[in-house]
TORPA-4810 file (N, C-alpha, C, O; in nm, 3 decimals):
<nodes>
NODE_1_0.083_-0.121_0.000_0.000_0.000_0.000_0.086_0.126_0.000_0.058_0.222_-0.071_M
NODE_2_0.194_0.124_0.082_0.284_0.240_0.088_0.349_0.266_-0.047_0.364_0.380_-0.090_D
NODE_3_0.389_0.157_-0.115_0.452_0.171_-0.246_0.352_0.228_-0.348_0.387_0.307_-0.435_A
NODE_4_0.227_0.184_-0.334_0.122_0.234_-0.426_0.099_0.383_-0.405_0.089_0.458_-0.502_F
NODE_5_0.091_0.426_-0.280_0.071_0.568_-0.249_0.192_0.651_-0.292_0.177_0.763_-0.340_L
NODE_6_0.311_0.595_-0.272_0.433_0.667_-0.308_0.442_0.688_-0.460_0.499_0.787_-0.506_A
NODE_7_0.384_0.593_-0.537_0.388_0.600_-0.682_0.316_0.725_-0.733_0.354_0.783_-0.835_F
NODE_8_0.210_0.764_-0.661_0.131_0.879_-0.703_0.155_1.003_-0.617_0.085_1.104_-0.632_F
NODE_9_0.253_0.997_-0.528_0.272_1.105_-0.431_0.315_1.236_-0.494_0.270_1.342_-0.451_A
NODE_10_0.403_1.231_-0.596_0.459_1.354_-0.650_0.383_1.408_-0.771_0.435_1.493_-0.844_D
NODE_11_0.263_1.360_-0.792_0.183_1.409_-0.906_0.121_1.545_-0.871_0.068_1.564_-0.762_I
NODE_12_0.128_1.635_-0.964_0.065_1.767_-0.947_-0.083_1.755_-0.986_-0.119_1.775_-1.102_D
NODE_13_-0.168_1.721_-0.887_-0.309_1.695_-0.915_-0.385_1.816_-0.968_-0.471_1.799_-1.055_W
NODE_14_-0.357_1.938_-0.921_-0.424_2.055_-0.983_-0.394_2.066_-1.133_-0.481_2.104_-1.211_P
NODE_15_-0.271_2.032_-1.172_-0.237_2.037_-1.314_-0.309_1.926_-1.391_-0.352_1.946_-1.505_E
NODE_16_-0.322_1.810_-1.327_-0.400_1.700_-1.388_-0.544_1.745_-1.409_-0.602_1.720_-1.515_I
NODE_17_-0.601_1.811_-1.310_-0.739_1.858_-1.319_-0.755_1.962_-1.431_-0.851_1.957_-1.507_W
NODE_18_-0.659_2.054_-1.440_-0.664_2.156_-1.545_-0.651_2.093_-1.683_-0.718_2.134_-1.777_Q
NODE_19_-0.563_1.994_-1.695_-0.545_1.926_-1.823_-0.672_1.850_-1.862_-0.707_1.844_-1.980_A
NODE_20_-0.740_1.794_-1.763_-0.866_1.724_-1.790_-0.971_1.822_-1.841_-1.043_1.793_-1.936_T
NODE_21_-0.980_1.938_-1.777_-1.074_2.041_-1.823_-1.041_2.088_-1.964_-1.130_2.111_-2.046_L
NODE_22_-0.911_2.103_-1.993_-0.870_2.144_-2.128_-0.911_2.040_-2.232_-0.957_2.075_-2.340_D
NODE_23_-0.894_1.913_-2.197_-0.933_1.806_-2.289_-1.083_1.808_-2.314_-1.128_1.794_-2.428_T
NODE_24_-1.161_1.825_-2.207_-1.307_1.831_-2.221_-1.349_1.952_-2.303_-1.444_1.945_-2.382_L
NODE_25_-1.279_2.064_-2.285_-1.311_2.185_-2.362_-1.278_2.164_-2.510_-1.357_2.201_-2.597_Q
NODE_26_-1.163_2.105_-2.538_-1.127_2.075_-2.676_-1.228_1.981_-2.739_-1.271_2.001_-2.853_M
NODE_27_-1.265_1.879_-2.664_-1.361_1.780_-2.715_-1.496_1.845_-2.742_-1.557_1.820_-2.846_L
NODE_28_-1.543_1.927_-2.649_-1.674_1.989_-2.663_-1.682_2.083_-2.783_-1.773_2.071_-2.865_G
NODE_29_-1.587_2.176_-2.793_-1.591_2.272_-2.902_-1.566_2.207_-3.037_-1.634_2.237_-3.135_W
NODE_30_-1.468_2.117_-3.042_-1.438_2.052_-3.171_-1.553_1.963_-3.214_-1.580_1.952_-3.334_S
NODE_31_-1.622_1.898_-3.120_-1.736_1.814_-3.155_-1.851_1.900_-3.207_-1.920_1.861_-3.301_M
NODE_32_-1.871_2.016_-3.147_-1.977_2.106_-3.192_-1.954_2.148_-3.337_-2.044_2.137_-3.420_L
NODE_33_-1.834_2.196_-3.368_-1.804_2.240_-3.504_-1.798_2.123_-3.603_-1.831_2.138_-3.720_F
NODE_34_-1.757_2.007_-3.553_-1.755_1.889_-3.639_-1.895_1.851_-3.683_-1.917_1.818_-3.800_T
NODE_35_-1.991_1.857_-3.591_-2.130_1.826_-3.625_-2.186_1.933_-3.720_-2.256_1.900_-3.816_V
NODE_36_-2.156_2.060_-3.692_-2.207_2.169_-3.776_-2.155_2.159_-3.920_-2.225_2.200_-4.014_L
NODE_37_-2.035_2.105_-3.938_-1.979_2.090_-4.073_-2.003_1.950_-4.130_-2.038_1.935_-4.247_L
NODE_38_-1.984_1.849_-4.048_-1.991_1.712_-4.095_-2.131_1.664_-4.128_-2.151_1.589_-4.223_G
NODE_39_-2.230_1.708_-4.049_-2.368_1.665_-4.074_-2.420_1.715_-4.210_-2.467_1.635_-4.290_L
NODE_40_-2.412_1.846_-4.238_-2.457_1.892_-4.371_-2.377_1.829_-4.486_-2.433_1.798_-4.591_P
NODE_41_-2.246_1.810_-4.464_-2.164_1.750_-4.569_-2.208_1.606_-4.594_-2.214_1.562_-4.709_L
NODE_42_-2.239_1.533_-4.487_-2.286_1.396_-4.503_-2.421_1.390_-4.573_-2.444_1.303_-4.657_G
NODE_43_-2.510_1.482_-4.538_-2.642_1.489_-4.604_-2.625_1.519_-4.753_-2.692_1.460_-4.837_V
NODE_44_-2.535_1.613_-4.785_-2.511_1.649_-4.924_-2.450_1.533_-5.002_-2.484_1.511_-5.118_L
NODE_45_-2.361_1.459_-4.938_-2.305_1.339_-5.002_-2.415_1.239_-5.036_-2.417_1.180_-5.144_L
NODE_46_-2.506_1.222_-4.942_-2.617_1.128_-4.964_-2.709_1.176_-5.076_-2.743_1.099_-5.166_F
NODE_47_-2.747_1.302_-5.071_-2.845_1.354_-5.167_-2.792_1.356_-5.310_-2.868_1.338_-5.404_L
NODE_48_-2.662_1.379_-5.326_-2.604_1.387_-5.460_-2.553_1.252_-5.510_-2.500_1.243_-5.620_T
NODE_49_-2.570_1.148_-5.428_-2.525_1.014_-5.467_-2.613_0.952_-5.573_-2.715_1.009_-5.613_G
NODE_50_-2.573_0.834_-5.619_-2.644_0.765_-5.725_-2.786_0.727_-5.681_-2.807_0.672_-5.573_K
NODE_51_-2.883_0.758_-5.767_-3.025_0.726_-5.748_-3.085_0.798_-5.627_-3.179_0.747_-5.565_R
NODE_52_-3.032_0.914_-5.593_-3.086_0.990_-5.481_-3.156_1.116_-5.532_-3.159_1.141_-5.653_Q
NODE_53_-3.212_1.194_-5.442_-3.298_1.306_-5.478_-3.228_1.413_-5.561_-3.289_1.472_-5.650_L
NODE_54_-3.102_1.438_-5.534_-3.026_1.540_-5.608_-2.907_1.478_-5.679_-2.796_1.530_-5.673_L
NODE_55_-2.930_1.368_-5.746_-2.820_1.293_-5.808_-2.735_1.384_-5.897_-2.782_1.437_-5.998_E
NODE_56_-2.609_1.401_-5.856_-2.512_1.483_-5.930_-2.377_1.413_-5.925_-2.300_1.435_-5.831_Q
NODE_57_-2.348_1.329_-6.022_-2.223_1.250_-6.017_-2.097_1.333_-5.999_-2.006_1.295_-5.925_P
NODE_58_-2.092_1.448_-6.068_-1.971_1.531_-6.060_-1.956_1.590_-5.920_-1.848_1.585_-5.861_I
NODE_59_-2.065_1.645_-5.867_-2.061_1.703_-5.732_-2.028_1.596_-5.629_-1.945_1.618_-5.540_V
NODE_60_-2.093_1.482_-5.641_-2.066_1.373_-5.547_-1.920_1.328_-5.556_-1.855_1.303_-5.455_Y
NODE_61_-1.871_1.317_-5.679_-1.732_1.274_-5.696_-1.633_1.370_-5.633_-1.535_1.328_-5.571_G
NODE_62_-1.658_1.502_-5.650_-1.568_1.601_-5.591_-1.574_1.598_-5.439_-1.470_1.601_-5.373_L
NODE_63_-1.697_1.592_-5.384_-1.712_1.588_-5.239_-1.651_1.461_-5.181_-1.583_1.464_-5.079_L
NODE_64_-1.676_1.349_-5.249_-1.622_1.222_-5.202_-1.470_1.222_-5.205_-1.405_1.170_-5.115_S
NODE_65_-1.412_1.281_-5.311_-1.266_1.290_-5.322_-1.209_1.374_-5.209_-1.108_1.337_-5.148_F
NODE_66_-1.273_1.488_-5.180_-1.227_1.575_-5.072_-1.231_1.504_-4.938_-1.136_1.510_-4.860_L
NODE_67_-1.342_1.436_-4.912_-1.358_1.363_-4.786_-1.252_1.254_-4.774_-1.192_1.236_-4.668_V
NODE_68_-1.229_1.181_-4.883_-1.132_1.071_-4.879_-0.990_1.123_-4.858_-0.911_1.061_-4.786_N
NODE_69_-0.958_1.238_-4.921_-0.824_1.296_-4.905_-0.800_1.336_-4.759_-0.697_1.303_-4.701_V
NODE_70_-0.897_1.407_-4.701_-0.880_1.454_-4.563_-0.877_1.336_-4.466_-0.806_1.341_-4.366_L
NODE_71_-0.954_1.232_-4.494_-0.955_1.115_-4.406_-0.826_1.035_-4.416_-0.788_0.966_-4.321_R
NODE_72_-0.759_1.043_-4.530_-0.640_0.961_-4.552_-0.514_1.022_-4.490_-0.414_0.953_-4.474_S
NODE_73_-0.519_1.152_-4.457_-0.401_1.217_-4.398_-0.391_1.180_-4.251_-0.483_1.207_-4.174_I
NODE_74_-0.281_1.118_-4.209_-0.265_1.089_-4.065_-0.279_1.215_-3.982_-0.228_1.321_-4.019_P
NODE_75_-0.348_1.205_-3.869_-0.381_1.326_-3.794_-0.256_1.398_-3.744_-0.255_1.521_-3.737_F
NODE_76_-0.154_1.325_-3.710_-0.032_1.389_-3.660_0.030_1.477_-3.769_0.089_1.581_-3.738_I
NODE_77_0.018_1.435_-3.897_0.068_1.517_-4.008_-0.026_1.634_-4.033_0.018_1.745_-4.062_I
NODE_78_-0.157_1.608_-4.021_-0.255_1.716_-4.039_-0.233_1.827_-3.938_-0.250_1.945_-3.971_L
NODE_79_-0.197_1.792_-3.815_-0.169_1.892_-3.713_-0.061_1.989_-3.759_-0.073_2.110_-3.740_L
NODE_80_0.044_1.934_-3.818_0.156_2.017_-3.863_0.117_2.099_-3.986_0.151_2.217_-3.996_I
NODE_81_0.045_2.035_-4.079_0.004_2.105_-4.200_-0.091_2.221_-4.171_-0.092_2.322_-4.242_L
NODE_82_-0.170_2.207_-4.064_-0.270_2.307_-4.031_-0.215_2.425_-3.951_-0.288_2.522_-3.930_M
NODE_83_-0.090_2.420_-3.907_-0.036_2.526_-3.822_-0.049_2.665_-3.886_-0.100_2.756_-3.820_I
NODE_84_-0.007_2.685_-4.012_-0.022_2.821_-4.070_-0.168_2.865_-4.079_-0.200_2.981_-4.053_P
NODE_85_-0.257_2.774_-4.116_-0.399_2.808_-4.127_-0.457_2.840_-3.990_-0.535_2.934_-3.975_I
NODE_86_-0.419_2.761_-3.890_-0.468_2.785_-3.755_-0.422_2.921_-3.703_-0.500_2.994_-3.642_T
NODE_87_-0.297_2.953_-3.726_-0.245_3.084_-3.683_-0.319_3.196_-3.754_-0.349_3.299_-3.694_V
NODE_88_-0.350_3.177_-3.884_-0.423_3.279_-3.960_-0.566_3.295_-3.909_-0.619_3.406_-3.906_W
NODE_89_-0.627_3.184_-3.868_-0.766_3.188_-3.824_-0.782_3.249_-3.684_-0.865_3.337_-3.664_L
NODE_90_-0.701_3.200_-3.589_-0.723_3.240_-3.449_-0.603_3.306_-3.384_-0.611_3.346_-3.268_I
NODE_91_-0.491_3.317_-3.457_-0.377_3.390_-3.403_-0.275_3.307_-3.330_-0.170_3.359_-3.293_G
NODE_92_-0.301_3.178_-3.308_-0.206_3.091_-3.241_-0.233_2.946_-3.278_-0.345_2.910_-3.312_T
NODE_93_-0.129_2.865_-3.271_-0.146_2.722_-3.294_-0.128_2.642_-3.166_-0.126_2.519_-3.168_S
NODE_94_-0.114_2.713_-3.053_-0.089_2.648_-2.924_-0.213_2.651_-2.837_-0.306_2.728_-2.861_L
NODE_95_-0.214_2.566_-2.737_-0.323_2.564_-2.640_-0.451_2.504_-2.696_-0.454_2.448_-2.805_G
NODE_96_-0.556_2.517_-2.618_-0.686_2.461_-2.655_-0.737_2.523_-2.784_-0.784_2.452_-2.873_V
NODE_97_-0.727_2.655_-2.796_-0.778_2.723_-2.915_-0.705_2.677_-3.040_-0.767_2.657_-3.145_E
NODE_98_-0.574_2.661_-3.030_-0.495_2.621_-3.145_-0.520_2.477_-3.190_-0.490_2.442_-3.304_G
NODE_99_-0.574_2.395_-3.102_-0.598_2.255_-3.136_-0.732_2.234_-3.205_-0.750_2.135_-3.275_A
NODE_100_-0.827_2.325_-3.186_-0.963_2.304_-3.236_-0.972_2.298_-3.389_-1.035_2.206_-3.440_I
NODE_101_-0.912_2.392_-3.466_-0.923_2.383_-3.613_-0.876_2.251_-3.672_-0.949_2.191_-3.750_P
NODE_102_-0.755_2.201_-3.637_-0.715_2.072_-3.694_-0.803_1.956_-3.645_-0.824_1.860_-3.718_P
NODE_103_-0.854_1.966_-3.523_-0.945_1.862_-3.474_-1.071_1.856_-3.561_-1.117_1.748_-3.597_L
NODE_104_-1.125_1.973_-3.593_-1.247_1.980_-3.674_-1.220_1.930_-3.816_-1.298_1.853_-3.871_V
NODE_105_-1.109_1.975_-3.875_-1.075_1.934_-4.012_-1.051_1.783_-4.018_-1.083_1.719_-4.118_V
NODE_106_-0.995_1.728_-3.912_-0.969_1.584_-3.911_-1.094_1.501_-3.887_-1.104_1.389_-3.938_G
NODE_107_-1.190_1.554_-3.809_-1.306_1.474_-3.770_-1.428_1.495_-3.858_-1.507_1.402_-3.875_A
NODE_108_-1.446_1.615_-3.914_-1.567_1.644_-3.993_-1.583_1.550_-4.114_-1.693_1.501_-4.136_A
NODE_109_-1.477_1.524_-4.193_-1.494_1.429_-4.304_-1.527_1.288_-4.255_-1.604_1.216_-4.319_P
NODE_110_-1.470_1.250_-4.143_-1.498_1.119_-4.084_-1.645_1.107_-4.048_-1.710_1.007_-4.078_F
NODE_111_-1.699_1.211_-3.983_-1.840_1.212_-3.947_-1.928_1.216_-4.072_-2.031_1.150_-4.078_L
NODE_112_-1.888_1.294_-4.172_-1.968_1.306_-4.294_-1.989_1.171_-4.360_-2.099_1.140_-4.405_A
NODE_113_-1.885_1.091_-4.366_-1.898_0.959_-4.428_-1.988_0.868_-4.346_-2.064_0.789_-4.401_R
NODE_114_-1.979_0.879_-4.214_-2.067_0.800_-4.128_-2.213_0.844_-4.141_-2.304_0.762_-4.139_L
NODE_115_-2.234_0.975_-4.156_-2.370_1.027_-4.175_-2.427_0.975_-4.307_-2.542_0.933_-4.312_V
NODE_116_-2.347_0.979_-4.411_-2.392_0.927_-4.540_-2.433_0.780_-4.529_-2.537_0.740_-4.582_E
NODE_117_-2.353_0.702_-4.460_-2.385_0.560_-4.441_-2.514_0.541_-4.363_-2.596_0.455_-4.397_T
NODE_118_-2.533_0.622_-4.258_-2.655_0.612_-4.177_-2.779_0.648_-4.259_-2.883_0.583_-4.245_A
NODE_119_-2.769_0.749_-4.343_-2.883_0.791_-4.425_-2.917_0.685_-4.531_-3.033_0.671_-4.568_L
NODE_120_-2.818_0.613_-4.577_-2.844_0.507_-4.675_-2.924_0.391_-4.615_-2.982_0.311_-4.688_R
NODE_121_-2.926_0.384_-4.482_-3.001_0.277_-4.416_-3.150_0.308_-4.406_-3.228_0.220_-4.370_E
NODE_122_-3.189_0.431_-4.436_-3.330_0.469_-4.429_-3.406_0.401_-4.543_-3.361_0.400_-4.658_V
NODE_123_-3.521_0.345_-4.511_-3.604_0.277_-4.610_-3.640_0.373_-4.724_-3.698_0.479_-4.700_D
NODE_124_-3.606_0.335_-4.846_-3.632_0.424_-4.960_-3.782_0.447_-4.979_-3.824_0.551_-5.030_R
NODE_125_-3.862_0.349_-4.940_-4.007_0.362_-4.954_-4.062_0.477_-4.872_-4.156_0.545_-4.916_G
NODE_126_-4.006_0.500_-4.756_-4.050_0.611_-4.671_-4.019_0.745_-4.737_-4.100_0.838_-4.733_I
NODE_127_-3.902_0.753_-4.799_-3.863_0.877_-4.868_-3.957_0.901_-4.986_-4.003_1.013_-5.007_I
NODE_128_-3.984_0.797_-5.063_-4.070_0.812_-5.180_-4.213_0.848_-5.139_-4.279_0.926_-5.207_E
NODE_129_-4.260_0.791_-5.027_-4.395_0.824_-4.980_-4.403_0.971_-4.939_-4.502_1.038_-4.968_A
NODE_130_-4.301_1.020_-4.871_-4.298_1.161_-4.831_-4.292_1.252_-4.952_-4.357_1.356_-4.957_T
NODE_131_-4.214_1.211_-5.050_-4.202_1.289_-5.174_-4.336_1.291_-5.249_-4.373_1.394_-5.306_Q
NODE_132_-4.408_1.177_-5.249_-4.536_1.169_-5.319_-4.642_1.258_-5.256_-4.736_1.300_-5.324_A
NODE_133_-4.627_1.288_-5.128_-4.723_1.375_-5.059_-4.695_1.523_-5.085_-4.764_1.609_-5.030_M
NODE_134_-4.597_1.551_-5.168_-4.568_1.689_-5.205_-4.470_1.760_-5.114_-4.462_1.883_-5.117_G
NODE_135_-4.397_1.686_-5.033_-4.301_1.749_-4.942_-4.184_1.807_-5.020_-4.140_1.751_-5.120_A
NODE_136_-4.134_1.919_-4.973_-4.017_1.981_-5.036_-3.892_1.906_-4.994_-3.896_1.820_-4.905_S
NODE_137_-3.781_1.938_-5.058_-3.654_1.872_-5.025_-3.617_1.896_-4.879_-3.574_1.805_-4.810_L
NODE_138_-3.635_2.020_-4.833_-3.605_2.054_-4.694_-3.690_1.972_-4.598_-3.640_1.924_-4.497_W
NODE_139_-3.817_1.956_-4.629_-3.907_1.878_-4.543_-3.870_1.731_-4.544_-3.876_1.664_-4.440_Q
NODE_140_-3.831_1.680_-4.661_-3.790_1.539_-4.668_-3.667_1.514_-4.582_-3.659_1.413_-4.511_I
NODE_141_-3.572_1.608_-4.588_-3.449_1.591_-4.510_-3.475_1.605_-4.361_-3.430_1.522_-4.282_V
NODE_142_-3.548_1.710_-4.321_-3.563_1.741_-4.179_-3.672_1.658_-4.110_-3.665_1.633_-3.989_T
NODE_143_-3.773_1.615_-4.186_-3.885_1.546_-4.124_-3.889_1.395_-4.152_-3.964_1.321_-4.089_R
NODE_144_-3.807_1.351_-4.247_-3.806_1.209_-4.279_-3.666_1.149_-4.264_-3.645_1.058_-4.183_T
NODE_145_-3.572_1.200_-4.343_-3.438_1.141_-4.343_-3.372_1.144_-4.206_-3.335_1.040_-4.151_L
NODE_146_-3.357_1.264_-4.150_-3.284_1.277_-4.023_-3.356_1.207_-3.907_-3.289_1.138_-3.830_L
NODE_147_-3.490_1.222_-3.891_-3.557_1.149_-3.782_-3.546_0.998_-3.797_-3.525_0.927_-3.699_P
NODE_148_-3.560_0.947_-3.919_-3.554_0.802_-3.941_-3.412_0.748_-3.916_-3.396_0.635_-3.871_E
NODE_149_-3.313_0.829_-3.946_-3.175_0.786_-3.931_-3.115_0.824_-3.796_-2.995_0.805_-3.775_A
NODE_150_-3.196_0.879_-3.705_-3.144_0.933_-3.580_-3.059_0.835_-3.500_-2.951_0.873_-3.455_L
NODE_151_-3.103_0.709_-3.479_-3.015_0.616_-3.404_-2.878_0.600_-3.470_-2.776_0.598_-3.401_P
NODE_152_-2.877_0.588_-3.604_-2.749_0.575_-3.673_-2.665_0.700_-3.664_-2.543_0.693_-3.656_G
NODE_153_-2.731_0.816_-3.666_-2.659_0.943_-3.654_-2.597_0.958_-3.515_-2.486_1.008_-3.500_L
NODE_154_-2.670_0.914_-3.412_-2.617_0.919_-3.276_-2.497_0.826_-3.263_-2.396_0.862_-3.202_I
NODE_155_-2.509_0.708_-3.321_-2.396_0.614_-3.319_-2.276_0.673_-3.392_-2.162_0.656_-3.347_A
NODE_156_-2.300_0.741_-3.503_-2.192_0.805_-3.578_-2.125_0.914_-3.496_-2.003_0.926_-3.495_A
NODE_157_-2.206_0.994_-3.427_-2.152_1.101_-3.342_-2.070_1.043_-3.227_-1.968_1.099_-3.188_A
NODE_158_-2.115_0.929_-3.174_-2.042_0.864_-3.065_-1.905_0.817_-3.111_-1.805_0.840_-3.043_T
NODE_159_-1.902_0.751_-3.226_-1.774_0.704_-3.281_-1.681_0.821_-3.308_-1.561_0.814_-3.281_V
NODE_160_-1.737_0.929_-3.361_-1.656_1.048_-3.391_-1.602_1.112_-3.263_-1.486_1.153_-3.259_T
NODE_161_-1.685_1.120_-3.159_-1.641_1.178_-3.032_-1.526_1.097_-2.972_-1.431_1.153_-2.918_A
NODE_162_-1.536_0.965_-2.983_-1.428_0.880_-2.930_-1.300_0.899_-3.011_-1.190_0.902_-2.956_I
NODE_163_-1.315_0.912_-3.143_-1.198_0.940_-3.226_-1.135_1.074_-3.188_-1.013_1.088_-3.188_A
NODE_164_-1.220_1.172_-3.156_-1.170_1.304_-3.117_-1.091_1.298_-2.987_-0.998_1.376_-2.967_L
NODE_165_-1.128_1.207_-2.898_-1.052_1.192_-2.773_-0.907_1.156_-2.805_-0.814_1.213_-2.748_V
NODE_166_-0.889_1.061_-2.896_-0.752_1.023_-2.934_-0.683_1.137_-3.009_-0.563_1.156_-2.994_S
NODE_167_-0.760_1.212_-3.088_-0.702_1.326_-3.158_-0.654_1.433_-3.060_-0.548_1.491_-3.078_Y
NODE_168_-0.734_1.459_-2.955_-0.693_1.560_-2.856_-0.564_1.519_-2.786_-0.481_1.603_-2.753_T
NODE_169_-0.548_1.388_-2.765_-0.424_1.341_-2.704_-0.305_1.366_-2.796_-0.198_1.406_-2.750_A
NODE_170_-0.324_1.342_-2.927_-0.215_1.365_-3.023_-0.184_1.513_-3.038_-0.071_1.550_-3.071_M
NODE_171_-0.285_1.599_-3.014_-0.262_1.743_-3.025_-0.157_1.792_-2.927_-0.099_1.899_-2.946_A
NODE_172_-0.131_1.713_-2.822_-0.027_1.750_-2.727_0.111_1.755_-2.788_0.201_1.818_-2.733_G
NODE_173_0.129_1.689_-2.902_0.260_1.688_-2.969_0.300_1.829_-3.011_0.418_1.863_-3.007_V
NODE_174_0.203_1.912_-3.050_0.235_2.049_-3.093_0.192_2.151_-2.986_0.169_2.267_-3.017_I
NODE_175_0.183_2.105_-2.861_0.148_2.195_-2.752_0.002_2.231_-2.748_-0.034_2.343_-2.712_G
NODE_176_-0.084_2.135_-2.784_-0.227_2.161_-2.786_-0.294_2.166_-2.651_-0.412_2.199_-2.642_G
NODE_177_-0.222_2.133_-2.545_-0.280_2.132_-2.412_-0.357_2.004_-2.385_-0.364_1.915_-2.471_G
NODE_178_-0.415_1.994_-2.267_-0.492_1.876_-2.232_-0.408_1.762_-2.178_-0.289_1.778_-2.150_G
NODE_179_-0.473_1.646_-2.165_-0.406_1.530_-2.107_-0.293_1.479_-2.196_-0.191_1.432_-2.146_L
NODE_180_-0.310_1.490_-2.327_-0.205_1.445_-2.418_-0.078_1.526_-2.401_0.032_1.471_-2.399_G
NODE_181_-0.092_1.657_-2.389_0.023_1.745_-2.367_0.092_1.713_-2.236_0.214_1.713_-2.227_D
NODE_182_0.010_1.687_-2.134_0.066_1.653_-2.002_0.142_1.520_-2.008_0.250_1.508_-1.950_L
NODE_183_0.086_1.423_-2.077_0.151_1.292_-2.089_0.285_1.304_-2.161_0.380_1.235_-2.125_A
NODE_184_0.292_1.390_-2.262_0.416_1.405_-2.337_0.520_1.482_-2.257_0.636_1.440_-2.250_I
NODE_185_0.480_1.594_-2.195_0.576_1.678_-2.124_0.629_1.613_-1.997_0.748_1.624_-1.966_R
NODE_186_0.541_1.546_-1.925_0.584_1.487_-1.797_0.605_1.336_-1.807_0.706_1.283_-1.761_F
NODE_187_0.509_1.268_-1.867_0.519_1.122_-1.874_0.630_1.074_-1.964_0.699_0.977_-1.932_G
NODE_188_0.649_1.141_-2.078_0.748_1.096_-2.175_0.880_1.170_-2.161_0.985_1.107_-2.143_Y
NODE_189_0.878_1.304_-2.168_1.002_1.381_-2.168_1.072_1.380_-2.032_1.195_1.386_-2.026_Q
NODE_190_0.994_1.372_-1.922_1.055_1.372_-1.788_1.050_1.235_-1.723_1.085_1.220_-1.606_R
NODE_191_1.007_1.135_-1.798_1.004_0.996_-1.751_0.924_0.977_-1.623_0.960_0.895_-1.538_F
NODE_192_0.815_1.053_-1.608_0.727_1.035_-1.493_0.616_0.937_-1.530_0.511_0.974_-1.581_Q
NODE_193_0.644_0.810_-1.503_0.551_0.703_-1.540_0.416_0.720_-1.471_0.312_0.687_-1.529_T
NODE_194_0.417_0.772_-1.349_0.291_0.788_-1.277_0.197_0.886_-1.347_0.076_0.863_-1.351_N
NODE_195_0.252_0.993_-1.403_0.170_1.089_-1.477_0.113_1.024_-1.602_-0.003_1.044_-1.636_V
NODE_196_0.195_0.946_-1.670_0.149_0.876_-1.790_0.033_0.782_-1.757_-0.065_0.777_-1.831_M
NODE_197_0.046_0.709_-1.648_-0.058_0.614_-1.608_-0.189_0.686_-1.578_-0.296_0.643_-1.622_V
NODE_198_-0.181_0.797_-1.505_-0.301_0.872_-1.468_-0.370_0.928_-1.592_-0.492_0.919_-1.603_V
NODE_199_-0.294_0.985_-1.685_-0.354_1.043_-1.805_-0.420_0.935_-1.890_-0.528_0.957_-1.945_T
NODE_200_-0.356_0.820_-1.902_-0.414_0.709_-1.981_-0.544_0.661_-1.917_-0.643_0.637_-1.987_V
NODE_201_-0.544_0.647_-1.785_-0.665_0.602_-1.715_-0.779_0.702_-1.734_-0.893_0.663_-1.757_V
NODE_202_-0.749_0.831_-1.724_-0.852_0.933_-1.742_-0.908_0.932_-1.884_-1.028_0.950_-1.904_L
NODE_203_-0.822_0.912_-1.983_-0.868_0.905_-2.121_-0.955_0.781_-2.143_-1.055_0.786_-2.216_L
NODE_204_-0.917_0.670_-2.080_-0.998_0.548_-2.090_-1.136_0.568_-2.028_-1.237_0.523_-2.083_L
NODE_205_-1.139_0.635_-1.914_-1.267_0.662_-1.848_-1.355_0.750_-1.936_-1.475_0.726_-1.949_I
NODE_206_-1.294_0.852_-1.997_-1.369_0.942_-2.084_-1.429_0.867_-2.203_-1.545_0.889_-2.239_L
NODE_207_-1.351_0.778_-2.263_-1.400_0.699_-2.376_-1.515_0.609_-2.333_-1.615_0.597_-2.404_V
NODE_208_-1.501_0.545_-2.216_-1.607_0.456_-2.168_-1.737_0.533_-2.141_-1.845_0.484_-2.172_Q
NODE_209_-1.724_0.651_-2.085_-1.844_0.732_-2.057_-1.912_0.772_-2.187_-2.034_0.764_-2.199_V
NODE_210_-1.834_0.816_-2.285_-1.891_0.855_-2.414_-1.962_0.738_-2.481_-2.072_0.754_-2.534_L
NODE_211_-1.899_0.621_-2.477_-1.960_0.504_-2.540_-2.088_0.463_-2.469_-2.186_0.427_-2.533_Q
NODE_212_-2.087_0.467_-2.337_-2.204_0.429_-2.260_-2.322_0.524_-2.287_-2.435_0.480_-2.307_M
NODE_213_-2.293_0.655_-2.287_-2.399_0.753_-2.314_-2.451_0.736_-2.456_-2.572_0.740_-2.479_V
NODE_214_-2.361_0.718_-2.552_-2.401_0.700_-2.690_-2.488_0.577_-2.710_-2.589_0.582_-2.780_G
NODE_215_-2.450_0.465_-2.648_-2.527_0.342_-2.660_-2.667_0.358_-2.603_-2.764_0.311_-2.661_D
NODE_216_-2.677_0.425_-2.490_-2.809_0.444_-2.428_-2.898_0.535_-2.513_-3.019_0.512_-2.522_R
NODE_217_-2.839_0.636_-2.574_-2.918_0.725_-2.660_-2.965_0.651_-2.786_-3.077_0.673_-2.832_L
NODE_218_-2.880_0.565_-2.839_-2.920_0.487_-2.957_-3.038_0.398_-2.923_-3.134_0.390_-3.001_V
NODE_219_-3.033_0.331_-2.808_-3.143_0.245_-2.766_-3.270_0.327_-2.743_-3.379_0.284_-2.780_V
NODE_220_-3.256_0.443_-2.682_-3.370_0.527_-2.652_-3.443_0.574_-2.776_-3.566_0.576_-2.779_K
NODE_221_-3.368_0.612_-2.879_-3.429_0.668_-2.999_-3.453_0.566_-3.110_-3.507_0.600_-3.216_F
NODE_222_-3.413_0.444_-3.085_-3.434_0.341_-3.186_-3.579_0.295_-3.185_-3.639_0.277_-3.079_S
NODE_223_-3.636_0.277_-3.302_-3.775_0.233_-3.315_-3.785_0.082_-3.334_-3.894_0.026_-3.341_R
NODE_224_-3.671_0.019_-3.343_-3.671_-0.125_-3.371_-3.674_-0.204_-3.240_-3.674_-0.327_-3.242_R
</nodes>
C-alpha cells in the first residue's frame, strides 16, 4: 500500500485537473463544429449520390474525393500542415484554441462519411412516400431522413467523439494542451511514469463514458 501511495505522491493533481478540463473543452468545441460541418456534408453526399434526390455524379465525386483525401491524412501530419492556417484563423497554434481547427478538419470528413452511411439505411419507400405527398426537399431531409436515421446518426456522433478523444491526445505533440500534452511533457520527456498512467486512465474513463452515453441514446431513440 505504501509503495502504491508513493507512486502517485509527486503528481501535481491541480495540473492534472486543469489538463482534464482542457481536454473536455477541446472535445466539446471541436465536436460542436464537427457536427455543424460534418452533418450537412454527409447529407449532401447522400443527396447527390447515385439514385438519390439530387443525383449529381460530378458534385458527389468532388465531395467524395475531398472527404477521402482529408480522411487519408494521418492526424499527426494534419496537425503540422494546419499550423499556418490555424495561426491565420485564431492567431495561435498552441493551447486549446490552437488545437480546435485541426481537430475539426480531421473529424468532420470522418463524421460526414458515417452520416452518409446512416442515411443510406433509411427505407427508400418512406422517402418516396414523403415525396409523393408533395413534401419539399427541406421537409424530406428534416422530417423524414434525419428522424428516421437518428439512431445511426447518434452512433456516428459517438464514434466520432471517441476518435476526437484520441485526436486531442495527439494534439499534445504540438502543444495543444490537455491530457495528451501533459503525458508528453511529464510522462514521456521527464520519464514520470505515474503521470502517464493517470492520463491514460482518465482518457480510458472518458471513452467509456462517451460510449455508454451514446449506446443508451441509440437504444432510446431506436424504433426497432
